N, C-alpha and C positions, 0 to 999 in steps of 0.2 A: 163163045168167050165164059170166063168164069163168073157168076154173082158174086157179088162180095159180101161175107160171112158176116152178121150183125148178131152177137149176143145182147139178150135183155133179160135184166136182173128186178125182179119186181115181186114183192111178194104177196101183190093182187093181181086175182089172177084175170078178171078183166080187162086188168092196162097189159096184162102181159098178152092177149088174146087179141084188142081192141089194136095195142103198137103191131104185133107180129101179121094179123093177117092183113094191114094195110103198107108195110114195109115189103110182105112179099107179093103184096098186086103191084109193089114198084120196081120189084122183080131182083130182093135180095134173096139170102139164105139167113132165114132167123134159125135160132138156139132160146131157148129158157130156159129163167132156172128161178125158181120160187124164194130164196134166200142168197144172201153175202156168199155162202161155204161152197154150196152146189155150182153156184152162177164162178168162182175161182177154180174148182174142179172141171166145167165147160168148160172154161178160159184155157187151162193148162191144158186137152182134150183138141180142142176144137183150133186153137190159134185163129179168132175172129177178127177179122180186119176194123172190126169197131163195137165196142162197147158201151151202153145205155141201161144206168144206174139209177135204183132207185137211195132217197138218202136212210130215212124210216124202215129198215127191215130186222125181224130176229135174229138170234144167232151170231149177224157179223152186219153192221151196217152199211150204207153205199161210204159212211170213210173212208174205214179202213180197206173196204171192195178197190180207192180209188191208188189209195197212199200203194198196194200193194202193187197192183197192173202197172200202176205210174215207174215203179220202180221198175220192176223185170224187165218192161216193152213201152218204154217213152213212146216211145213214136206212135204209138196204139191209138186213137184217139176216141175221147174217153171224154163222153153226154152226160149228161146231168140231168134225170127231169123227177121232180119232186114236189110235192103236195105244200112243201113250209115253204112261202114266201118270204123269210128274213133273212134281212142283208148279209149276217153272218155269219149264214149257211152257207149263201154263195161265195164269201170270200173265201170260208174255208175249203168248197169245195174246191177252187179254182186254184188256191195255194196247196191240194195234195193231187193235182195235175187233171182238173177238167177242164177241157177245152170248152165245153161252150156247158150255158144252165139255163131250161126251161123250163116253164112251171107248171105244173097238172090244176087242173083237167087241161090238157088242148085241146080247143073249142074246134080248129080245123086245125088236119092232121097234115096238111099241106106245109105249117112252120115245119112239124117232123121233119117232115120229107127234105124241106129246102139244110136244116141244120145239119138233116147227114150226110146230103150229098157235097155240102161244103166240107165235111169234116174228113169226111174222104178225099178229097179234093187237096185240102192243104196237106192232110198226109204223105200223099202222093211228091205232092211238091218237094218236102221237107225230106223224105229220102233219096231224092234225084237228085237235090240240092247238097245234100252230105255226101251222095258216092262223086259228085261231080269236085266238091271242095277236096276230100280226099284226096283224090285223081292226081290232082293238081297241085296240093303241098307234097303228095308223095315226089311229083318231078321235079320242085323245086327244092326238096332237100337231097334228093339227088344229084340237083348241079351242082348248088353250094357247095355242098360236102365234097365233091371231086375237084371242084375248085380251087375252097380255101382251103382245104385240111393240109392239102403240100406244101402252101406257102409262110404259114400261122403257125403249125404247129412245133416247131425246132423252136423261130421265135421266141414264141411264149413258154415253155421250156427254160430255154437259156435263160430267161430276163427274171422267170419265178426262181431260180436254180440261186441266180446272186443274190435273190430278195432276202431267201430263207438264208444267202452265209450271213447277209448286215444285219436279220433279224437274233442271229443264235447271237452275233457281237452283243448287241442292246441288251439282249436277255441275262451275260455274263456279268453285267454292272448292278444287277438287283441287290438290296441286298432283304428284303420282307416277301412272303409269299403272298401276300394280299396287292402288291405293286406290281409283282412277276405275272400275277394270273392275269392282273388289267393288261399290260404289257402287251401278255401272249395271246388274249384275245381278240386285240387293237391289229397286231400286228397279223394274225388268221384271218381278221375280217377285209384286210385290205387287198391281202392275198386272193382269197377269193372271191372277194365280191361279197360278203354277204352284207346284208340288210341288219340279219340281227344275230344273237347268237348270245352262248353265254358259257360261264367254264366253272363245274362245280369241283371240290376237292372233296375226298373218300374221308368222310369218320365212321366213329365204330357202329351209330346209328343211323347214318343216313349220309347224304349230301348235301354239303353244305355251300352255297353262292358266294364266290371267290369276284365272281364282275360280270357283269352284264352290257351287253352294247343298247341294248333295250330298253334303261330302267324302266324296271316297274312291271317289264310279262311276268318276269321269270322269278318264280319259288325262293325265299333265302334259306329253305331247308325240304330237302323231300326224304321220309323217313321210310328205311328198310321196311318190310320189304317191298320192292317200288313194280307198277301196278304190271301185272302180266303182258306181256306182246309190249310195251314201251318201248320207245328208244334207246332209251339209256340203262333199260334191263335187259336187252339186247347186247348191248357193248360192253356192259357188266361182264355179262356170260363170256360172249364170244372172245371180248380181247382184240378184237378186228373192227378198222374202220369200217361205219356203214354208210352208206348213199342210198338215199332212198330221195327218186326224180320226183317225186309226184304225191305229195303227202294225201292227198285228198282220193286221190286213184287207190292207195297202196290199202287194202282192205286188214293187208297181214296185218300191220302196227296200230300202234291206238300212241298216237303225238303225249309226247313227255312236257311236263312246266307250265307253262301259259296257253288256253283254251282259243286265245284267236291263230293257235298254230292249227290249224285245219287247212290251209292247205298250201302250193309252192315246194323247193325241197326242200331234202335235210342233208348235211353231213356230220357225222361224230365220229370224234378220235377219243381210244382212252388213250390215258398216260397212265405206261405202268411205271413202277417202280422196281426197288433192288430184289425183292422176293420174289416177281414173277406177276406178282398180283396186282391190282390196280389203284394208282396214287390217285387216280379223278379222272375226269371224263367233259371232256369238250365238245360244246353241238352250236352248230354252225346254220343258220335259216335263211331263204334266199326266198321271197314273195313275186320278183321282177324277172323275167326272163335274161336271160337263160338262164337254164335252171346247171346246178352243179349236176361234173363229169366225170367222170371215170380219174381224167386226167386232174384232177382238183382230188381224189382223193389220193392220187400218189403223189402226188409232191405234199400235200397235207402231211402224210406218213413219214415223208422224210424231215420235217420241220416239228413233226411233233415227238420222232426221237431224239432230235438233236436238243429240243426241251424240257425231254424226261430227263437226260443230265443235269441239264442247267438246277433245274426243279428240284432232284435233290442234292442238290448244292445249296441253295438258297435254305433249302428246308433244314440244312445242317449246321448252317449260318444264324436264321432265326433261332432254332433249340438252344443251340451253344449261349446264345444272348441271354434267351428267356431263362436259364438256369442260372447263370450271371446274375441275371437279375432276382429273379426267387432267392439266391444265394442271400445277397446285400438288401433285399427287404426282411428276410429272418434274419441276419445279425442286426437289423437298425428297427426291429418290433420285441426279441426277445428281451424279457428281464435279464438274463445274465451279463456283465458286463465285458466287453470284447476290443483287447486291442491287437493288430499286428504289427511286429517290429522286425526292422531289418534287422537280418540276424550279425552283418558288418558293421554296420555305422550306433548303430541302437537306436535309429531314427525310429519315431511313431509313425507307421505309412496308412493305419487305419484304426478310429476309435470310435465305437458306434455310439448313439445316444445312452445306453444304460451306462455305460462303461463316464462317458464325461460325464453322465449327471449324480453319479458314488463319488468322484472326485470334487464333481460341481464347477465345472467349464463346460465350455463349449465346446461340441468336436474336433468343428474347423481350428480354433484359438490351440490346442494342442497337437495337429497333426504337421509334421514336418521336424518336432523338437525331439531332443535325445531325450531317453526314462531318466537322467538325473535332474532335468533342469524340470519335471513336470512330478517326479514324486523327491522331496526332499532329503527321503533316507534310504536313496539308492545312488548307490560309488557309479563314477564315469567308466565306463566299460562294464563293467559288472550284469552277470545276467547269470538264472537260474540257467538254463543251457548248460554254463560254461563249464558246469556237473560230466557233463558227457550223457545223461538219459535221453532218452528218446521223449518222455514226458514225467514231469514232475510234476508234482503233485503235493500241495499244505497249505495247511492255513495262519492267517496273516493278520496282521492288523493295518489298513490303508487310513493312510491319516489326509483328511480333505481338507481341501483348500481354503474351506475358513476353521479349519485345526482341528475337526471331530474326529475320534477315531472309530472308523469303522473293522468290524471283525469280517473278513472274507476266506472265503477257498479258492483257491490262487492255483487255476492249473497252464502249464507250458511246454507247448510242444510244437516239433518243425513244420512247416508247409511252405511252401512258393509258392509267390503270388508275382504276375506277371515276368517269371524269367529270374525273381531274385530270392535269395535265402530268407524265409523271416521265420519268427516267432510267432507263434499265435497262444494270447495270455488272454486266461477266461479270468473274473472274479464273481462272483455268488456272494452276495451279501449272504451273513448268517443273524443277521439281527433279531430277524424272523422267525426261525430256526432258535435262536437263542432262548428266545422269550416264550415260544410255544415248548422247549423245554421246562421253561421257570413254570407257565401257567398247568403243566401236565403235573409239577412236582406236587404244586400246588392243589391241583385237584386229586392227586394220590391223597392229599395231607388230610384234607378236606372229606376222602370218601373215609379212611379210617378214622377221621374223628363220628365218620357218621354212624361208621360200624360200631364202633362205641356205644355211642348214643341208643343204637340199637339197641345191644347187651344189655346197658341199665334199663331200655323199658322194659325188657323181658326178665329183669333181674326185677324190677320193681314190681310186673304185676305178679310173680312170685310171692315177693314178699305181703305186696298188699293184701292179697286173698290170705292168709293161712295169720297175718299180725290181724287184721280185723275179727278173724274169727276170736282170736283171745281176747281182744276189745270187746266185741260182745259177751262176755262174761264178765269181765271191768269192769262195763259202761252197767251193764245190765244187773251186778249183783249189789255194786254199787246204788244206784238208785236202788232199789227195791230196796234197799237196806237203810236209804235215807227217806224212806216211807215209813219203813217200820219204828226208827229211830225217833225222831221227830225233833226240831232243833232243838231242845233241851237237854238233848243225850248227853256227854261225855266223849265219845263217838264221832258225833256226827259231824264236825268240823273236820272231822281225819276222813271221814266217809266223802265229803266234799271235796277234799283236797284228791282223793283220788279219783274221784269223778270228772274231776277237771283237767285232773293229768289224765286222765283217759282220751277227755273230748280233746286235747291238745296234741295225741300221739293220733287220735283221727283225720283232724289237720292234719299233719304232718305226713301220713300214708297218701290223702289227697294231693298234697303238694308234689310229695314226688311223684303221683301218676301224671301230674298238671307238668312238671318238668320233663315227664319224657313222654307227655303227650299221648297217652296211653287210657284218659279218663276225657270224656265231654265236660265242658265246663258251662255252667248253668249262671245265669249273672241272677241277680235278688236283687234290692236298697237293701245297702248296707251302709255303716258309719268307719271312716276310715280310722279316725280317732285314736280306736281302740290297737288297732290292729297297730297304728304307727308307734305306739304307746310297748306291743309286746315286742316289735321287735328292736326298738331304741333298750327293749329292757334286756333284752337275750344279748345286743352288741356290749353293751355297758359292759359284761361278766368278761368278755373276751379279746375287748380292745387293750393294747397298751398302756402305762401312763400316762405316756407322750403324746397319744390324743386325748383331746377331752371331747364330749358333744355339749354343746348349746342345745336348744331345743324353741319352739315359738310357736306353742299350738291355739291359733286362735278363731277354729272352724270345725264346729262339729256339724255340719251338716252330713245329706246323704246321697249317695251315688251307686249307680245300677252296677253292681261288678261282681266279683266269682274273688268272696275274702282271701283263698289260694293263692292266687292269681295277683291281688292287691300286695297282699305279704309277698311274695317273688319281687313286684315290683320294688319295692319300698330296702329288700335284703340287696338284691343284687346293686342298688343305687350305693347304697352306705359301705357296702362290701367293697366296688369299686374308689369309693370315694378313701376306704382305708388304705388300701393297698396305694394308695397315690399318695400316702403321707407315712408311710410303714418305716423308713429308714430313716425323717427327720423328723416326724411329731407332725401335730399339727392342730386344729380344730373341724371339727368336723360338726356343722349346723344345720340343721332340721326343722324345718319351719311348715307351716299347714292353714290357709287363710284364704275368704272368699274373697274373690277376685270377678267383675263385670265386666266381660268382651263385649267392646262395642266396634263394630264392625266398618266403621269410621276411621278410627283410633288403633286396631291391629294387625300389628305387624305383617307383612304376606306367609313370614315363616310358621305363620299358626295356624293361618285357612282351618280357622273353626266358626261355628254359625253364632252370630249374636247372642247372650246370657248369662245367666250365674256359670260359674266354676269354681273346684276346687282347686289351688294350688297348691301343691307338693312342690317343694325346693330343698335340695339337698347339694351343700358347697364344701368346697374342702380348700385346704392352705396348702396343695402339694405342690405334685411337678408342673402341672397342668398340661394341656394337648398342643402337639407341637401343628401351624396353623397348616401343615401341607396335609395331613389326614384328616381332619376336623373331618372331614362331608364322610367318612367311611368309615367313623366310630360304629353305626349303625346298622353295618352291613354285615351278615354272616361270614363266621368264622376270621374275623378281621380280629387282631390280636395286637398288643403292645406288647405282653407278657411275652417270657417264658416259655416255650411249648408245654414244660413242666408242672404251668403254674394257673394255665389259661385256656380253655377251648376257643373260644373267639364269638361266643353265642349269648354270652350275658347279656349286653346290652341291644343287640338284633332283637333276643326273648322279651326284653320290656321294651321295642319300638314295637314289636307285635302284638303284646297285651292289651297298650294304649291307645294302639290303635283300633282295637275289635272294642273297645270300651267308647269309644267317638272322641276321643282325646288326641292330643300334643303331646310333645313333649321336644325340649329347646336345648341347647348348649351352649353356655359363654365359659370360653376359659382364657388364660395368659400364661406362658410359660415359665415356671418357676411364680408362677401367682397365684393358682391353683382354678380348678372349676366349677361353674353351676351347670345340674338339672333342673330345669324347669318342668312339672307334670300338671298339664289342664286337665281335669275330671267335670265331667257335664254333671250338674246337682240336680238332682232326681226328687219328684217330691218324699215331704217325709211322713212313713206311715209308721215310724215306732216313736214309741210315750216317752216321755223324758224321764223317766223311773226305771226305763229300761223293758225289758221282755215280761209282761204279767202273767203269772199260775193260770193255766184252763186247764177247767177240768177234760178230762179226756172221755170221748168216748165208750158206751160200753154195748154192750150185746150178751146174747146167751146160746149162741148157736153152736153144734157139733165144728169144729176143728180140726182136720189130717194134718197132725207139725211132722216133717220129714227133714232129718239131717244127716251126714255119717258124724256126725263127733256128737259124742252125748251129751256133754257139757252144752251146746248149743239146745237141743232138743230137750232138758233140765229146763234150764234160762228162761226159755219161750213156753214151756209151758205153766210156768207159775206167772210171768207176765201174761199172759192169757187169761189166766184162771182169774190173777185179782181182776180184770175187766170184767168177771163174768162170764168166760164163754169156757163149756164144755169142752175138754183137748186130749185127744191121743197123739200120745208123741208114737216116734216109731225111729229107731236110726237104720238109717240104709234104706234106698230108693229099691229094690227089689224086694224087701219083707214089704213096704209099704204098697207095692203097688199088690200084690198080693191080697194084702186084708183088704184093699181096696176092692178087686173085684168080688170078694164073699158079698158087700150089698152096698153096692154105688152111691146108694141113696139115704147110705143113713149119715154118712156127713154131708156140710153145710160148705165149708172151704175146707181148703187144702193148701196149703203152706208150706212149701220146698225148697229145699238148699239147690245152686244150681249146680255144682261140680263134686261128683259123689264119686266112686268105685263103683263098676258093673252097669250102670245105667244115669246119664247125666238128668237131672233135673226136668229140662227140658224136653229129653226122650221120655221120664215117666209120662209127663202131662198132656204130651201128643197122644202115651195109649190110653190115660183116664180121660183124654176129650173125646176119644172116640167110643168109648164105651157108652160114654155122660156129657154130651154137647153142650152142656149150658153151665155145668159145671166151673165155679170161680174160684180159680187159681192164682196163689201169688209164689213168687219166682225168686227167692233171697242169694244173696252173691254179694262175696268180698270181692271180689275182681275176675273181670273176664272181658278180653278183647272178640270174643265171639260172638255176644249176646249183650242184649242190650232192648232196651225199651221198642224199638218199631220189631225188632225182631220178635220181641213177644206178642205184641198185638196180630203178628201178622200169624201166630201160632195159636191165635184165642186167648191165650194168657192175657185175665182181666189186669196184673199189677206185676210194679218188681218193686224190689225193696233194698236198699244198698247195708248193707252189713259194716259195720259194727249195728245191732238194733236195738236201739231206746222206744221205751215206752210208748210217749208222746208220738212215736214216726208207723208203732207198729199195729195203737192203736186208729189214726184214720188210716191207714194204705186197709187192714179191713175193714173196716164201715163202707171206704169208697170201695173196695174189691165187691163189696155183698150188695153194694146200693146199685152199684152197676147192671144194664143191663146185660 
């Protein structure tokens, strides 16, 4: 008798030798391996009857060995001899196929002998029982199949075919794909006696669940690509029914869907579409015997074929209903009004909410009525389509139920609805379009006005530069003449008048630049009453005799402001008052007084903090302001005057100036009774003396000054002014000669005074080159006007001071000392 072969796998040589010697003494043939990998090789080559394996080994441990051998040879006994006594190791080993578990060290090797003998006997019994059972099953199956197949086969087929006829009849009544899928799956399940199943419909990106017999087990969506070797993938690719008798034993496929489908039988039917593709897949599953058989596949194929025809019809019907619903939803939600009118009776068949809303009625209230009953202006039996055209489009005025006239673009075309010839009429409300066009025209007007203002600004800048150069000579020489002659000279008063006129001209240039927003405004303490008197003096000579001026100047306090802008406020308000009385004449009342603002008593329209204020009031007895537009009079470009007489900027500019001065402006008006504008400006500390500005001695010096300008008159007047202040002056006409002179001896001059705008090289460019030679050189740049040069740019270049033309002795003296004193 051939001895049983035993494979011992253990990394401990002493164990291998001990167990091997003992079992050889017991009559067994022994093979040994020092690790799991060598042990598997011996197992494959020697086919032992029993394997004794340790758990803890290098390269491959005993658990892996158990798993591999138990999978390859389930009837081979596997014994574990391990030095670990952990219960979890023993449980894990038994789960992976171990027949017994021995704990090392084994003091009595007879225990090992007993375990080996018992395992081999058990294995032998299993082999004999399995062979016997298989033999009996084969005999039973052969006899059963022979007896039953002939008696039941035809009956089953006939019954199932009758059921198919009934099923296809019930499927034809379905109107929705969801209901169709549910009914189809239920019928298949009954025919095949399936325990579970699902039907999936194919979409662009995957399979969508339509119905499942066992809810909760089938995935709602299976995305493409489907898992390799899955049943669903095979059904899509092969386009043939698939029968799997035992999922657990068939290693060639992977189950699809629920992870619980790991055993039992499966039957899949692809559902073809019109194009030869696949519209969906039906899968059936059974865990209870008998499994699905070939007859189930054949019967199911017949049923699936009939079902596909029904599915196509249901899908077409459902798509038609969905298309109609989408069309109705579009009609119900679009802003265009839609009416469908019967061509024969002119009865309104359908009105969408937009059309009903435009008319001012409920959609259902006009459905069924004739057009002339809804539209008062339409005659009975008349329709634009009577002209014989396929489509008619025209702008019309729609009279609503509440009497409003709405401009619309009406389009009428022929259509068919449920077999009736109809007209489809659409109405597009043009109210917003007309408003947008009006706004566009308004914006274009404002743009043209802005372009005019920009051109005015450019013109003002050019005038300011040249005019300030001229005024430098006028003011400079008149100021020097006043110093030379003294008050007793007969020409002294005449020179004073010239100097005063020059000062007014300088203020006028400043006002022009302010109006065109081309000059930064600097606020300083000032009295309003002198400015007010000057404006009224100018107005008195220009107003017609039909308009009289009355004044009440009761305050002479100081505000923080810009004199040019204060002048602009008064002039604009008085000019508006004049225009309001231009035709019929009247009275212009101007007052100035001090008021106190109390937080508890101040109207909300004023919105000013408590304190003392100067109150300027300009009132007229003219036409007044319409209450409908009084809230808009301070808006930019809003004007009630003819386009040739106003820009719409006057009151907007006044409002902006007042706000920048921390004040408020309000208006009260009655039509044909006049208007009253009230301006409040905060009073600041009075820094002036009662007698006005007192003469002060001007600062003097003895430094050497290089004076540069492109106009000889400016160089001459500047030279004389500086000389009278004690300075040594070298005057040069032009920037290029001045730069060459400076380069010959950069430390000859203590200060450079230069004009900004000069041909060949501007003043800032010359200053940059001089500072590159002598970094600490004090430089003053003078300008009549430049939109590209200001004090910030001068500081960035290292220029000490800037001085605005026209030059005066006081400004020149103070600026020179400041430039020389600053580091």
